[in-house]
C-alpha positions in Angstrom: 11.1 -2.3 -31.3 11.2 1.0 -29.5 8.8 1.5 -26.5 7.9 5.0 -27.7 5.5 5.2 -30.6 3.8 8.6 -31.0 0.2 8.1 -29.9 0.9 4.7 -28.5 0.3 3.1 -25.2 2.3 0.7 -23.0 1.3 -1.6 -20.1 2.8 -1.1 -16.7 2.8 -3.6 -13.9 4.2 -2.4 -10.6 7.1 -4.5 -9.3 5.1 -5.6 -6.3 2.5 -7.2 -8.6 4.8 -8.7 -11.2 4.6 -12.3 -9.9 0.8 -12.4 -9.7 -0.9 -14.7 -12.2 -3.1 -11.9 -13.4 -1.3 -8.7 -12.3 -3.1 -5.4 -12.1 -1.9 -3.6 -15.2 -2.0 0.1 -16.0 -2.3 1.2 -19.6 -0.5 4.5 -20.1 0.4 6.9 -22.8 3.8 6.3 -24.4 6.1 9.3 -23.6 8.9 10.7 -25.6 12.3 11.3 -23.9 11.4 15.0 -23.5 8.0 14.2 -21.9 9.6 11.5 -19.6 12.2 14.0 -18.4 9.6 16.6 -17.7 7.4 14.1 -15.8 10.4 13.0 -13.7 11.2 16.6 -12.9 7.6 17.3 -11.9 7.4 14.2 -9.7 10.6 15.2 -7.9 9.3 18.7 -7.3 6.0 17.4 -6.0 7.8 15.0 -3.6 9.9 17.8 -2.1 7.1 20.3 -1.3 3.7 20.5 0.5 1.9 18.2 2.9 1.3 14.5 2.0 -2.3 15.4 1.2 -1.2 18.1 -1.2 1.4 15.8 -2.8 -1.2 13.0 -3.3 -3.6 15.5 -4.8 -1.1 16.8 -7.3 0.2 13.4 -8.0 -3.3 12.1 -8.7 -3.9 14.9 -11.2 -0.6 14.2 -13.0 -1.1 10.4 -13.2 -4.7 10.8 -14.4 -3.3 12.6 -17.5 -1.3 9.5 -18.4 -3.4 6.4 -17.5 -5.8 5.6 -20.2 -7.1 2.2 -18.9 -6.4 -0.6 -16.4 -6.8 -4.3 -16.4 -7.2 -7.0 -13.7 -8.7 -4.7 -11.1 -11.9 -5.4 -9.1 -13.5 -2.2 -10.6 -13.8 -1.0 -14.1 -11.5 1.8 -15.3 -12.4 5.2 -14.2 -9.6 7.8 -13.7 -11.6 9.2 -10.8 -11.2 5.9 -9.0 -7.3 6.0 -9.1 -7.1 6.7 -5.4 -9.4 3.8 -4.7 -7.2 1.2 -6.3 -3.8 2.4 -5.1 -2.1 3.2 -1.8 0.1 6.2 -1.5 3.3 4.3 -2.0 2.0 2.6 -5.1 0.8 5.9 -6.4 4.4 7.2 -6.3 5.6 3.9 -7.8 3.2 4.3 -10.7 4.2 7.9 -11.3 7.9 7.0 -11.6 7.1 3.9 -13.6 5.2 6.0 -16.1 8.2 8.4 -16.4 10.6 5.5 -16.9 8.2 3.8 -19.4 9.3 0.3 -18.4 6.6 -2.2 -19.0 6.8 -6.0 -18.5 8.5 -6.7 -21.9 11.3 -4.2 -21.2 11.8 -5.6 -17.7 12.4 -9.1 -19.1 14.9 -7.6 -21.6 16.8 -5.8 -18.9 16.9 -9.0 -16.8 18.2 -11.0 -19.7 20.9 -8.3 -20.5 22.2 -8.3 -16.9 24.0 -11.7 -17.3 
């Protein structure tokens, strides 16, 4: 079954949380290939310009467009609280994870195919 379904969502667990019993999980909009490439290009551009504060501000705005919910966090979902539940490094990880559209099911498939 393809990851991308128009209007669909996927769950993303950051690699650093993958082994936790109830990992923090972001629910994000499913992206088409064209949308994914555009997001990757935008993230690369943000990374190469401005101060860290400017980068984080732009990154937050981009990610808030894609995250529709989260699970297993100490606070209820509120896109305005994104910077309260993530550090800077994890904010970048989330941005690129959204662009790659790799959720837990796809990670297991990739691991199985590596043998």
